[in-house]
N, C-alpha and C positions, 0 to 999 in steps of 0.2 A: 531546578525539575528533574530528574532522570528519565531517560527514556523509555517507554512502556515497551512491552513484547509487541513483536511482529505481528499481524493479523492479517489473515486470507478472507476472502468474501465467502459468505456463505454459501453461494451458488458456484463455489468451486467444487471440483470434484476433490475427494483425498487418492485418487489414482496417481501413480508416480508418472506418468505420463502429463499430467495436468499443467496447465500454465494458466499462472495468474499474478495478477500484484499484489504484494503484498504492502501495509502501512501500516504504521503506527505512528503516535501524536509525538512529540517533540517540542523543545522551547519555544520557537517561534513558528508553531501551524503543525505541519504533518511532513514524514518523509513517507517515500514510496522506493520499490525496489522490484525485480523481475523474481519470482518466487521458483525459477527453474534454476537461477543461478547462484540462488542463496546467498551463502557469505561473500561468493565473490562477486555479486551483483552492484553494480554501480549504484549508491544511494541518490535520490533527488528530493530536496530539501523544496517543500511548496509551502504558500500562504496559506492560512485558513482558505480563504475565498477562492483561491486559487483550486484547494483539494476539493472543496465545496463545486465546483464547477467540472472537476473532473469525473466528480461523482452524478452530476447530473447527467452529462455528458454519456457518459456509460449506462445511465438508465436507472440508475439508483437516487429516486427522489427524495 
C-alpha cells in the first residue's frame, strides 16, 4: 500500500500562518505531522485506534 497524500483539517484556514496537524493513511494506521514544518516535520505513526482517540480528543467525533 502506498501512502496517501497529506490532508489538513477542513477547519484549518489556508493562510500562511495557520498551524495545523496534517494526517495521511499509512500501511499500519495513520501518520501525523506539523503542517507549519512541512517536509521538515517529524512524522508520528499512530495505530488506527490511537488516531481515532486523537480525533475524538480534538472534538472530531
